[in-house]
C-alpha positions, 0 to 999 in steps of 0.5 A: 781116900774116901771109898763108897763101900755102900754103893753095892748092897754087899759092901764090896768094891772091885779091886783091879790088881796091876803089876807096878813094873810091867803095868799088866793086869794080874787079877780081879778081886773084891774088897770090903772095908776090912780088907781095904784097911788090912791091906793098908796096914800090912802092905799085903793085898787082902781080899774078901772071898765071896765064896768063903765069906771071909778075908784072905790075904793073897799068898797066905798059903802059897807064899805068892803074896802081892806087895802093895805099891799104891791104891787108887780109886776110880772117879766114882770111888767105887773101884780100886786100881791096886799096883803091886809087886807080885812075889811069884805067880798070881793065879792059883793055877800057877800062871802069872795072871788069871788070864794065863798070860806071862807077866 
């Protein structure tokens, strides 16, 4: 898979997180190349935090991780659709999705 991390000046790609079973969109995060590689290696979704300027693996504090099922690039290779098996609520506010919906 060849991704265009240089398309955006910050080197980040949007990563749309989707439940592999229900197909519901759970959240949107951002990945740099390091987060992408760590996700591939560990099979746990890792993002680049724009506010903290560092990697963070979803669920590292709460235990509500996102287990990787599949990653697919869009037609321009600058956005990812990531299918996951969520292990608990996805949103830090305790809801299943970051839009407050039930999954």
